[in-house]
SEKOL-294726 format. One record per atom (N, C-alpha, C): residue number from 1; atom name; z negated, x, y negated. Coordinates in steps of 0.001 Angstrom, whole numbers, plus 500000, padded with zeros to 6 digits. Layout:
% residues N
<node i="NUM" at="CA" z="Z" x="X" y="Y"/>
...
***
This chain:
% residues 148
<node i="1" at="N" z="092588" x="875230" y="670556"/>
<node i="1" at="CA" z="092446" x="875523" y="671940"/>
<node i="1" at="C" z="092368" x="877043" y="672185"/>
<node i="2" at="N" z="091403" x="877432" y="672901"/>
<node i="2" at="CA" z="091162" x="878845" y="673166"/>
<node i="2" at="C" z="092125" x="879437" y="674241"/>
<node i="3" at="N" z="092577" x="880676" y="673976"/>
<node i="3" at="CA" z="093428" x="881305" y="674924"/>
<node i="3" at="C" z="092595" x="881620" y="676201"/>
<node i="4" at="N" z="093263" x="881923" y="677235"/>
<node i="4" at="CA" z="092612" x="882310" y="678499"/>
<node i="4" at="C" z="091952" x="883631" y="678348"/>
<node i="5" at="N" z="090807" x="883829" y="678980"/>
<node i="5" at="CA" z="090132" x="885100" y="678916"/>
<node i="5" at="C" z="090922" x="886150" y="679693"/>
<node i="6" at="N" z="090978" x="887410" y="679185"/>
<node i="6" at="CA" z="091429" x="888465" y="679989"/>
<node i="6" at="C" z="090390" x="888830" y="681063"/>
<node i="7" at="N" z="090702" x="889531" y="682105"/>
<node i="7" at="CA" z="089754" x="889776" y="683205"/>
<node i="7" at="C" z="088666" x="890697" y="682727"/>
<node i="8" at="N" z="088840" x="891435" y="681693"/>
<node i="8" at="CA" z="087813" x="892422" y="681210"/>
<node i="8" at="C" z="086848" x="891835" y="680190"/>
<node i="9" at="N" z="086904" x="890463" y="680032"/>
<node i="9" at="CA" z="086138" x="889794" y="678973"/>
<node i="9" at="C" z="085343" x="888609" y="679446"/>
<node i="10" at="N" z="084114" x="888424" y="679022"/>
<node i="10" at="CA" z="083277" x="887330" y="679350"/>
<node i="10" at="C" z="082561" x="886818" y="678095"/>
<node i="11" at="N" z="082413" x="885540" y="677986"/>
<node i="11" at="CA" z="081574" x="884934" y="676906"/>
<node i="11" at="C" z="080224" x="884792" y="677409"/>
<node i="12" at="N" z="079214" x="884923" y="676534"/>
<node i="12" at="CA" z="077772" x="884781" y="676903"/>
<node i="12" at="C" z="077216" x="883616" y="676108"/>
<node i="13" at="N" z="076406" x="882802" y="676775"/>
<node i="13" at="CA" z="075655" x="881747" y="676095"/>
<node i="13" at="C" z="074302" x="882349" y="675719"/>
<node i="14" at="N" z="073948" x="882082" y="674429"/>
<node i="14" at="CA" z="072607" x="882536" y="674005"/>
<node i="14" at="C" z="072169" x="881594" y="672898"/>
<node i="15" at="N" z="070880" x="881251" y="672881"/>
<node i="15" at="CA" z="070363" x="880350" y="671838"/>
<node i="15" at="C" z="070670" x="880810" y="670455"/>
<node i="16" at="N" z="071320" x="879981" y="669701"/>
<node i="16" at="CA" z="071639" x="880246" y="668253"/>
<node i="16" at="C" z="072575" x="881424" y="667998"/>
<node i="17" at="N" z="073054" x="882048" y="669061"/>
<node i="17" at="CA" z="074020" x="883191" y="668892"/>
<node i="17" at="C" z="075157" x="882999" y="669880"/>
<node i="18" at="N" z="076140" x="883711" y="669713"/>
<node i="18" at="CA" z="077197" x="883852" y="670766"/>
<node i="18" at="C" z="077362" x="885261" y="671064"/>
<node i="19" at="N" z="077784" x="885526" y="672308"/>
<node i="19" at="CA" z="077902" x="886927" y="672795"/>
<node i="19" at="C" z="079072" x="887141" y="673569"/>
<node i="20" at="N" z="079403" x="888424" y="673747"/>
<node i="20" at="CA" z="080537" x="888812" y="674603"/>
<node i="20" at="C" z="080139" x="889969" y="675501"/>
<node i="21" at="N" z="080749" x="890039" y="676648"/>
<node i="21" at="CA" z="080678" x="891227" y="677544"/>
<node i="21" at="C" z="082083" x="891710" y="677653"/>
<node i="22" at="N" z="082208" x="893024" y="677599"/>
<node i="22" at="CA" z="083579" x="893640" y="677680"/>
<node i="22" at="C" z="083512" x="894837" y="678582"/>
<node i="23" at="N" z="084585" x="895128" y="679317"/>
<node i="23" at="CA" z="084720" x="896246" y="680229"/>
<node i="23" at="C" z="085973" x="897033" y="679828"/>
<node i="24" at="N" z="085932" x="898363" y="680072"/>
<node i="24" at="CA" z="087076" x="899194" y="679735"/>
<node i="24" at="C" z="086986" x="900520" y="680496"/>
<node i="25" at="N" z="088088" x="901207" y="680605"/>
<node i="25" at="CA" z="088137" x="902478" y="681255"/>
<node i="25" at="C" z="087670" x="903596" y="680378"/>
<node i="26" at="N" z="087652" x="903415" y="679054"/>
<node i="26" at="CA" z="087277" x="904419" y="678086"/>
<node i="26" at="C" z="086277" x="903831" y="677051"/>
<node i="27" at="N" z="085471" x="904671" y="676452"/>
<node i="27" at="CA" z="084563" x="904233" y="675390"/>
<node i="27" at="C" z="085378" x="903749" y="674144"/>
<node i="28" at="N" z="086364" x="904472" y="673648"/>
<node i="28" at="CA" z="087149" x="903944" y="672547"/>
<node i="28" at="C" z="087812" x="902559" y="672890"/>
<node i="29" at="N" z="088273" x="902417" y="674165"/>
<node i="29" at="CA" z="088868" x="901228" y="674624"/>
<node i="29" at="C" z="087854" x="900076" y="674549"/>
<node i="30" at="N" z="086585" x="900406" y="674894"/>
<node i="30" at="CA" z="085572" x="899433" y="674849"/>
<node i="30" at="C" z="085355" x="898877" y="673438"/>
<node i="31" at="N" z="085378" x="899812" y="672446"/>
<node i="31" at="CA" z="085177" x="899410" y="670987"/>
<node i="31" at="C" z="086372" x="898564" y="670619"/>
<node i="32" at="N" z="087579" x="898874" y="671036"/>
<node i="32" at="CA" z="088788" x="898064" y="670696"/>
<node i="32" at="C" z="088623" x="896693" y="671347"/>
<node i="33" at="N" z="088218" x="896582" y="672515"/>
<node i="33" at="CA" z="088075" x="895323" y="673186"/>
<node i="33" at="C" z="086964" x="894438" y="672613"/>
<node i="34" at="N" z="085846" x="895096" y="672205"/>
<node i="34" at="CA" z="084778" x="894346" y="671544"/>
<node i="34" at="C" z="085301" x="893725" y="670239"/>
<node i="35" at="N" z="086108" x="894450" y="669520"/>
<node i="35" at="CA" z="086702" x="893938" y="668237"/>
<node i="35" at="C" z="087592" x="892719" y="668612"/>
<node i="36" at="N" z="088425" x="892902" y="669632"/>
<node i="36" at="CA" z="089279" x="891761" y="670049"/>
<node i="36" at="C" z="088451" x="890572" y="670395"/>
<node i="37" at="N" z="087345" x="890772" y="671132"/>
<node i="37" at="CA" z="086483" x="889720" y="671583"/>
<node i="37" at="C" z="085845" x="888989" y="670408"/>
<node i="38" at="N" z="085467" x="889713" y="669396"/>
<node i="38" at="CA" z="084893" x="889092" y="668220"/>
<node i="38" at="C" z="085913" x="888162" y="667572"/>
<node i="39" at="N" z="087173" x="888581" y="667385"/>
<node i="39" at="CA" z="088146" x="887697" y="666787"/>
<node i="39" at="C" z="088563" x="886530" y="667760"/>
<node i="40" at="N" z="088478" x="886781" y="669033"/>
<node i="40" at="CA" z="088740" x="885723" y="669999"/>
<node i="40" at="C" z="087648" x="884591" y="669768"/>
<node i="41" at="N" z="086473" x="884935" y="669418"/>
<node i="41" at="CA" z="085428" x="883962" y="669206"/>
<node i="41" at="C" z="085600" x="883256" y="667883"/>
<node i="42" at="N" z="086289" x="883871" y="666882"/>
<node i="42" at="CA" z="086413" x="883313" y="665608"/>
<node i="42" at="C" z="087587" x="882301" y="665469"/>
<node i="43" at="N" z="088673" x="882585" y="666240"/>
<node i="43" at="CA" z="089912" x="881785" y="666024"/>
<node i="43" at="C" z="090790" x="881871" y="667282"/>
<node i="44" at="N" z="091885" x="881081" y="667249"/>
<node i="44" at="CA" z="092835" x="881203" y="668337"/>
<node i="44" at="C" z="093617" x="882548" y="668092"/>
<node i="45" at="N" z="093204" x="883498" y="668859"/>
<node i="45" at="CA" z="093677" x="884905" y="668612"/>
<node i="45" at="C" z="095226" x="885043" y="668720"/>
<node i="46" at="N" z="095827" x="884164" y="669597"/>
<node i="46" at="CA" z="097251" x="884206" y="669709"/>
<node i="46" at="C" z="098002" x="883731" y="668503"/>
<node i="47" at="N" z="097356" x="883120" y="667584"/>
<node i="47" at="CA" z="097989" x="882693" y="666340"/>
<node i="47" at="C" z="098051" x="883746" y="665286"/>
<node i="48" at="N" z="097384" x="884859" y="665569"/>
<node i="48" at="CA" z="097354" x="885971" y="664539"/>
<node i="48" at="C" z="098559" x="886878" y="664708"/>
<node i="49" at="N" z="099339" x="887006" y="663676"/>
<node i="49" at="CA" z="100512" x="887888" y="663750"/>
<node i="49" at="C" z="100017" x="889329" y="663364"/>
<node i="50" at="N" z="100131" x="890325" y="664226"/>
<node i="50" at="CA" z="099678" x="891638" y="663932"/>
<node i="50" at="C" z="100722" x="892373" y="663090"/>
<node i="51" at="N" z="100945" x="891905" y="661847"/>
<node i="51" at="CA" z="102057" x="892476" y="661039"/>
<node i="51" at="C" z="101620" x="893481" y="659985"/>
<node i="52" at="N" z="100343" x="893456" y="659611"/>
<node i="52" at="CA" z="099928" x="894374" y="658562"/>
<node i="52" at="C" z="098907" x="895310" y="659132"/>
<node i="53" at="N" z="099091" x="896615" y="659014"/>
<node i="53" at="CA" z="098098" x="897562" y="659455"/>
<node i="53" at="C" z="097051" x="897875" y="658456"/>
<node i="54" at="N" z="095799" x="898021" y="658829"/>
<node i="54" at="CA" z="094690" x="898296" y="657990"/>
<node i="54" at="C" z="093930" x="899467" y="658623"/>
<node i="55" at="N" z="093653" x="900511" y="657822"/>
<node i="55" at="CA" z="092906" x="901629" y="658367"/>
<node i="55" at="C" z="091459" x="901471" y="658072"/>
<node i="56" at="N" z="090655" x="901814" y="659071"/>
<node i="56" at="CA" z="089199" x="901683" y="658939"/>
<node i="56" at="C" z="088524" x="902945" y="659432"/>
<node i="57" at="N" z="087532" x="903346" y="658791"/>
<node i="57" at="CA" z="086738" x="904512" y="659232"/>
<node i="57" at="C" z="085246" x="904158" y="659020"/>
<node i="58" at="N" z="084515" x="904419" y="660085"/>
<node i="58" at="CA" z="083056" x="904183" y="660041"/>
<node i="58" at="C" z="082312" x="905305" y="660656"/>
<node i="59" at="N" z="081067" x="905531" y="660237"/>
<node i="59" at="CA" z="080162" x="906603" y="660723"/>
<node i="59" at="C" z="078844" x="905963" y="661080"/>
<node i="60" at="N" z="078182" x="906642" y="662045"/>
<node i="60" at="CA" z="076792" x="906210" y="662405"/>
<node i="60" at="C" z="076094" x="907314" y="663145"/>
<node i="61" at="N" z="074811" x="907084" y="663442"/>
<node i="61" at="CA" z="074069" x="908130" y="664143"/>
<node i="61" at="C" z="074082" x="908178" y="665661"/>
<node i="62" at="N" z="074564" x="907050" y="666217"/>
<node i="62" at="CA" z="074707" x="907002" y="667712"/>
<node i="62" at="C" z="075746" x="905944" y="668100"/>
<node i="63" at="N" z="076051" x="905897" y="669352"/>
<node i="63" at="CA" z="077210" x="904995" y="669759"/>
<node i="63" at="C" z="076846" x="903570" y="669563"/>
<node i="64" at="N" z="075674" x="903074" y="669833"/>
<node i="64" at="CA" z="075315" x="901669" y="669608"/>
<node i="64" at="C" z="075422" x="901286" y="668161"/>
<node i="65" at="N" z="074905" x="902116" y="667295"/>
<node i="65" at="CA" z="075002" x="901845" y="665829"/>
<node i="65" at="C" z="076452" x="901923" y="665410"/>
<node i="66" at="N" z="077235" x="902819" y="665970"/>
<node i="66" at="CA" z="078628" x="902886" y="665651"/>
<node i="66" at="C" z="079380" x="901651" y="666005"/>
<node i="67" at="N" z="079052" x="901055" y="667177"/>
<node i="67" at="CA" z="079661" x="899780" y="667549"/>
<node i="67" at="C" z="079301" x="898691" y="666542"/>
<node i="68" at="N" z="078029" x="898562" y="666136"/>
<node i="68" at="CA" z="077575" x="897597" y="665221"/>
<node i="68" at="C" z="078283" x="897805" y="663848"/>
<node i="69" at="N" z="078378" x="899056" y="663378"/>
<node i="69" at="CA" z="079076" x="899313" y="662062"/>
<node i="69" at="C" z="080569" x="898978" y="662141"/>
<node i="70" at="N" z="081239" x="899318" y="663230"/>
<node i="70" at="CA" z="082655" x="899029" y="663478"/>
<node i="70" at="C" z="082841" x="897505" y="663360"/>
<node i="71" at="N" z="082109" x="896726" y="664173"/>
<node i="71" at="CA" z="082257" x="895297" y="664174"/>
<node i="71" at="C" z="081848" x="894658" y="662797"/>
<node i="72" at="N" z="080846" x="895251" y="662203"/>
<node i="72" at="CA" z="080376" x="894729" y="660882"/>
<node i="72" at="C" z="081449" x="894945" y="659842"/>
<node i="73" at="N" z="082109" x="896107" y="659864"/>
<node i="73" at="CA" z="083244" x="896358" y="658929"/>
<node i="73" at="C" z="084340" x="895360" y="659120"/>
<node i="74" at="N" z="084740" x="895129" y="660326"/>
<node i="74" at="CA" z="085752" x="894071" y="660629"/>
<node i="74" at="C" z="085350" x="892710" y="660194"/>
<node i="75" at="N" z="084120" x="892369" y="660392"/>
<node i="75" at="CA" z="083553" x="891093" y="659933"/>
<node i="75" at="C" z="083556" x="890928" y="658429"/>
<node i="76" at="N" z="083210" x="892101" y="657778"/>
<node i="76" at="CA" z="083268" x="892107" y="656326"/>
<node i="76" at="C" z="084704" x="891793" y="655796"/>
<node i="77" at="N" z="085697" x="892535" y="656377"/>
<node i="77" at="CA" z="087079" x="892328" y="656011"/>
<node i="77" at="C" z="087469" x="890876" y="656212"/>
<node i="78" at="N" z="087019" x="890302" y="657309"/>
<node i="78" at="CA" z="087354" x="888952" y="657631"/>
<node i="78" at="C" z="086673" x="887965" y="656550"/>
<node i="79" at="N" z="085401" x="888184" y="656320"/>
<node i="79" at="CA" z="084631" x="887262" y="655464"/>
<node i="79" at="C" z="085087" x="887392" y="654019"/>
<node i="80" at="N" z="085192" x="888600" y="653527"/>
<node i="80" at="CA" z="085419" x="888882" y="652083"/>
<node i="80" at="C" z="086869" x="888891" y="651756"/>
<node i="81" at="N" z="087671" x="889563" y="652584"/>
<node i="81" at="CA" z="089165" x="889676" y="652293"/>
<node i="81" at="C" z="089988" x="888600" y="652990"/>
<node i="82" at="N" z="089284" x="887777" y="653754"/>
<node i="82" at="CA" z="089984" x="886610" y="654482"/>
<node i="82" at="C" z="091067" x="887139" y="655432"/>
<node i="83" at="N" z="090740" x="888201" y="656161"/>
<node i="83" at="CA" z="091709" x="888767" y="657125"/>
<node i="83" at="C" z="091310" x="888364" y="658556"/>
<node i="84" at="N" z="092332" x="888262" y="659412"/>
<node i="84" at="CA" z="092168" x="888095" y="660819"/>
<node i="84" at="C" z="092903" x="889225" y="661534"/>
<node i="85" at="N" z="092355" x="889707" y="662607"/>
<node i="85" at="CA" z="092995" x="890888" y="663331"/>
<node i="85" at="C" z="093164" x="890440" y="664806"/>
<node i="86" at="N" z="094179" x="891039" y="665415"/>
<node i="86" at="CA" z="094491" x="890716" y="666804"/>
<node i="86" at="C" z="094867" x="892029" y="667627"/>
<node i="87" at="N" z="094987" x="893122" y="666941"/>
<node i="87" at="CA" z="095324" x="894366" y="667631"/>
<node i="87" at="C" z="094513" x="895545" y="666956"/>
<node i="88" at="N" z="093997" x="896392" y="667873"/>
<node i="88" at="CA" z="093067" x="897430" y="667402"/>
<node i="88" at="C" z="093462" x="898743" y="668151"/>
<node i="89" at="N" z="093540" x="899867" y="667358"/>
<node i="89" at="CA" z="093792" x="901137" y="668024"/>
<node i="89" at="C" z="092935" x="902182" y="667368"/>
<node i="90" at="N" z="092006" x="902795" y="668153"/>
<node i="90" at="CA" z="091193" x="903827" y="667625"/>
<node i="90" at="C" z="091955" x="905139" y="667717"/>
<node i="91" at="N" z="092182" x="905732" y="666593"/>
<node i="91" at="CA" z="093040" x="906907" y="666469"/>
<node i="91" at="C" z="092233" x="908238" y="666640"/>
<node i="92" at="N" z="090998" x="908219" y="666108"/>
<node i="92" at="CA" z="090114" x="909417" y="666222"/>
<node i="92" at="C" z="088756" x="908890" y="666570"/>
<node i="93" at="N" z="088064" x="909662" y="667431"/>
<node i="93" at="CA" z="086819" x="909163" y="668003"/>
<node i="93" at="C" z="085922" x="910366" y="668294"/>
<node i="94" at="N" z="084617" x="910172" y="667982"/>
<node i="94" at="CA" z="083525" x="910940" y="668581"/>
<node i="94" at="C" z="082246" x="910073" y="668557"/>
<node i="95" at="N" z="081173" x="910549" y="669030"/>
<node i="95" at="CA" z="079987" x="909715" y="669152"/>
<node i="95" at="C" z="079480" x="909210" y="667816"/>
<node i="96" at="N" z="079869" x="909784" y="666674"/>
<node i="96" at="CA" z="079341" x="909421" y="665379"/>
<node i="96" at="C" z="080325" x="908839" y="664391"/>
<node i="97" at="N" z="081602" x="908839" y="664725"/>
<node i="97" at="CA" z="082631" x="908454" y="663800"/>
<node i="97" at="C" z="083794" x="907881" y="664551"/>
<node i="98" at="N" z="084462" x="906953" y="663916"/>
<node i="98" at="CA" z="085766" x="906467" y="664496"/>
<node i="98" at="C" z="086695" x="906133" y="663274"/>
<node i="99" at="N" z="087939" x="906415" y="663539"/>
<node i="99" at="CA" z="089027" x="906071" y="662630"/>
<node i="99" at="C" z="089977" x="905173" y="663452"/>
<node i="100" at="N" z="090307" x="904063" y="662820"/>
<node i="100" at="CA" z="091160" x="903086" y="663613"/>
<node i="100" at="C" z="092194" x="902459" y="662702"/>
<node i="101" at="N" z="093220" x="901957" y="663339"/>
<node i="101" at="CA" z="094187" x="901087" y="662642"/>
<node i="101" at="C" z="094042" x="899754" y="663376"/>
<node i="102" at="N" z="093946" x="898671" y="662534"/>
<node i="102" at="CA" z="093843" x="897313" y="663029"/>
<node i="102" at="C" z="094997" x="896524" y="662365"/>
<node i="103" at="N" z="095612" x="895731" y="663219"/>
<node i="103" at="CA" z="096730" x="894897" y="662689"/>
<node i="103" at="C" z="096367" x="893434" y="662637"/>
<node i="104" at="N" z="096750" x="892868" y="661577"/>
<node i="104" at="CA" z="096412" x="891460" y="661402"/>
<node i="104" at="C" z="097167" x="890901" y="660178"/>
<node i="105" at="N" z="096535" x="889881" y="659653"/>
<node i="105" at="CA" z="097124" x="889207" y="658477"/>
<node i="105" at="C" z="096057" x="888427" y="657686"/>
<node i="106" at="N" z="096392" x="887992" y="656539"/>
<node i="106" at="CA" z="095559" x="887040" y="655752"/>
<node i="106" at="C" z="095475" x="885717" y="656468"/>
<node i="107" at="N" z="094373" x="885027" y="656307"/>
<node i="107" at="CA" z="094196" x="883708" y="656933"/>
<node i="107" at="C" z="095181" x="882780" y="656212"/>
<node i="108" at="N" z="095927" x="882087" y="657071"/>
<node i="108" at="CA" z="096863" x="881025" y="656652"/>
<node i="108" at="C" z="096288" x="879718" y="657193"/>
<node i="109" at="N" z="095744" x="878808" y="656342"/>
<node i="109" at="CA" z="095111" x="877625" y="656859"/>
<node i="109" at="C" z="096079" x="876707" y="657636"/>
<node i="110" at="N" z="097356" x="876901" y="657382"/>
<node i="110" at="CA" z="098326" x="876055" y="658127"/>
<node i="110" at="C" z="098528" x="876530" y="659567"/>
<node i="111" at="N" z="098110" x="877751" y="659868"/>
<node i="111" at="CA" z="098322" x="878293" y="661166"/>
<node i="111" at="C" z="097005" x="878707" y="661838"/>
<node i="112" at="N" z="095937" x="879008" y="661046"/>
<node i="112" at="CA" z="094670" x="879493" y="661628"/>
<node i="112" at="C" z="093528" x="878541" y="661418"/>
<node i="113" at="N" z="092848" x="878258" y="662476"/>
<node i="113" at="CA" z="091532" x="877541" y="662361"/>
<node i="113" at="C" z="090452" x="878554" y="662669"/>
<node i="114" at="N" z="089555" x="878738" y="661725"/>
<node i="114" at="CA" z="088411" x="879583" y="661906"/>
<node i="114" at="C" z="087231" x="878709" y="662324"/>
<node i="115" at="N" z="086775" x="878959" y="663576"/>
<node i="115" at="CA" z="085809" x="878032" y="664254"/>
<node i="115" at="C" z="084413" x="878244" y="663770"/>
<node i="116" at="N" z="084048" x="879447" y="663412"/>
<node i="116" at="CA" z="082666" x="879762" y="663066"/>
<node i="116" at="C" z="082579" x="880913" y="662129"/>
<node i="117" at="N" z="081404" x="881129" y="661588"/>
<node i="117" at="CA" z="081102" x="882228" y="660726"/>
<node i="117" at="C" z="080152" x="883188" y="661357"/>
<node i="118" at="N" z="080484" x="884406" y="661511"/>
<node i="118" at="CA" z="079553" x="885385" y="662035"/>
<node i="118" at="C" z="078787" x="885959" y="660874"/>
<node i="119" at="N" z="077443" x="885703" y="660822"/>
<node i="119" at="CA" z="076588" x="886199" y="659772"/>
<node i="119" at="C" z="076321" x="887724" y="659985"/>
<node i="120" at="N" z="076099" x="888078" y="661218"/>
<node i="120" at="CA" z="075779" x="889502" y="661492"/>
<node i="120" at="C" z="076076" x="889899" y="662934"/>
<node i="121" at="N" z="076357" x="891139" y="663174"/>
<node i="121" at="CA" z="076429" x="891718" y="664498"/>
<node i="121" at="C" z="074965" x="892209" y="664716"/>
<node i="122" at="N" z="074419" x="891817" y="665815"/>
<node i="122" at="CA" z="072992" x="892137" y="666053"/>
<node i="122" at="C" z="072796" x="893273" y="667026"/>
<node i="123" at="N" z="071566" x="893862" y="666974"/>
<node i="123" at="CA" z="071167" x="894825" y="667937"/>
<node i="123" at="C" z="070417" x="894155" y="669090"/>
<node i="124" at="N" z="070172" x="892909" y="668992"/>
<node i="124" at="CA" z="069493" x="892160" y="670032"/>
<node i="124" at="C" z="070357" x="892167" y="671346"/>
<node i="125" at="N" z="069850" x="892709" y="672426"/>
<node i="125" at="CA" z="070504" x="892804" y="673720"/>
<node i="125" at="C" z="071747" x="893596" y="673676"/>
<node i="126" at="N" z="071972" x="894383" y="672649"/>
<node i="126" at="CA" z="073132" x="895255" y="672553"/>
<node i="126" at="C" z="073148" x="896301" y="673689"/>
<node i="127" at="N" z="074232" x="896471" y="674254"/>
<node i="127" at="CA" z="074232" x="897493" y="675433"/>
<node i="127" at="C" z="075665" x="898147" y="675514"/>
<node i="128" at="N" z="075619" x="899426" y="675757"/>
<node i="128" at="CA" z="076719" x="900223" y="676120"/>
<node i="128" at="C" z="076371" x="901071" y="677276"/>
<node i="129" at="N" z="077040" x="900894" y="678441"/>
<node i="129" at="CA" z="076709" x="901611" y="679654"/>
<node i="129" at="C" z="077976" x="902165" y="680324"/>
<node i="130" at="N" z="077787" x="903278" y="681007"/>
<node i="130" at="CA" z="078809" x="903889" y="681775"/>
<node i="130" at="C" z="078446" x="903716" y="683237"/>
<node i="131" at="N" z="079449" x="903231" y="684024"/>
<node i="131" at="CA" z="079270" x="903042" y="685460"/>
<node i="131" at="C" z="080334" x="903848" y="686185"/>
<node i="132" at="N" z="080021" x="905040" y="686614"/>
<node i="132" at="CA" z="081037" x="905856" y="687241"/>
<node i="132" at="C" z="081568" x="905359" y="688595"/>
<node i="133" at="N" z="080765" x="904440" y="689211"/>
<node i="133" at="CA" z="081190" x="903881" y="690492"/>
<node i="133" at="C" z="082076" x="902704" y="690330"/>
<node i="134" at="N" z="082247" x="902217" y="689078"/>
<node i="134" at="CA" z="083014" x="901008" y="688858"/>
<node i="134" at="C" z="084535" x="901280" y="688992"/>
<node i="135" at="N" z="085262" x="900217" y="689091"/>
<node i="135" at="CA" z="086733" x="900313" y="689164"/>
<node i="135" at="C" z="087231" x="900992" y="687892"/>
<node i="136" at="N" z="088435" x="901570" y="687986"/>
<node i="136" at="CA" z="088977" x="902354" y="686837"/>
<node i="136" at="C" z="088854" x="901667" y="685523"/>
<node i="137" at="N" z="089250" x="900387" y="685428"/>
<node i="137" at="CA" z="089232" x="899627" y="684166"/>
<node i="137" at="C" z="087849" x="899092" y="683795"/>
<node i="138" at="N" z="086833" x="899297" y="684625"/>
<node i="138" at="CA" z="085494" x="898712" y="684354"/>
<node i="138" at="C" z="084409" x="899749" y="684319"/>
<node i="139" at="N" z="084741" x="900996" y="684003"/>
<node i="139" at="CA" z="083702" x="902058" y="683985"/>
<node i="139" at="C" z="082744" x="901877" y="682812"/>
<node i="140" at="N" z="083288" x="901409" y="681721"/>
<node i="140" at="CA" z="082434" x="901193" y="680477"/>
<node i="140" at="C" z="082154" x="899726" y="680330"/>
<node i="141" at="N" z="080929" x="899417" y="680011"/>
<node i="141" at="CA" z="080470" x="898031" y="679879"/>
<node i="141" at="C" z="079759" x="897907" y="678451"/>
<node i="142" at="N" z="080105" x="896818" y="677782"/>
<node i="142" at="CA" z="079451" x="896597" y="676469"/>
<node i="142" at="C" z="079093" x="895092" y="676371"/>
<node i="143" at="N" z="077939" x="894919" y="675665"/>
<node i="143" at="CA" z="077480" x="893543" y="675426"/>
<node i="143" at="C" z="077054" x="893507" y="673940"/>
<node i="144" at="N" z="077521" x="892489" y="673290"/>
<node i="144" at="CA" z="077238" x="892266" y="671856"/>
<node i="144" at="C" z="076914" x="890834" y="671558"/>
<node i="145" at="N" z="075891" x="890594" y="670771"/>
<node i="145" at="CA" z="075534" x="889281" y="670322"/>
<node i="145" at="C" z="075834" x="889192" y="668834"/>
<node i="146" at="N" z="076416" x="888019" y="668387"/>
<node i="146" at="CA" z="076699" x="887705" y="667063"/>
<node i="146" at="C" z="075817" x="886617" y="666522"/>
<node i="147" at="N" z="075156" x="886893" y="665391"/>
<node i="147" at="CA" z="074395" x="885797" y="664770"/>
<node i="147" at="C" z="075362" x="884854" y="664010"/>
<node i="148" at="N" z="075371" x="883612" y="664387"/>
<node i="148" at="CA" z="076237" x="882616" y="663824"/>
<node i="148" at="C" z="075525" x="881569" y="663051"/>
***
């Protein structure tokens, strides 16, 4: 059973893909929330104990590519290392690089049901926008589609 959506999160329906829309007051916060949204789509996120910290660093040439690299790295750790994450904190940030700590744990089949496999984070309909007229917690908007 899925947890309730936070007010800053929406699921998107798309043929053969799943997508998320996320809002935040900051750009690093948007990246953190996109990561949370990806794991929300994978499993019952409330079942993940954020007990083990993992450091992640990614680079890219622009913010959209940085978002794809960030989520792709998390998906790699999930797929190859069998990790689930439920808490994300970007420690250092600029337009081309981020360093983060993510808390999670190894998949425990007795507690975690993984509902789907994300094959790739796509550039299709990818969007990061700033809306200065938006409410404080909704100034940054992001949309990401996952190939499943």
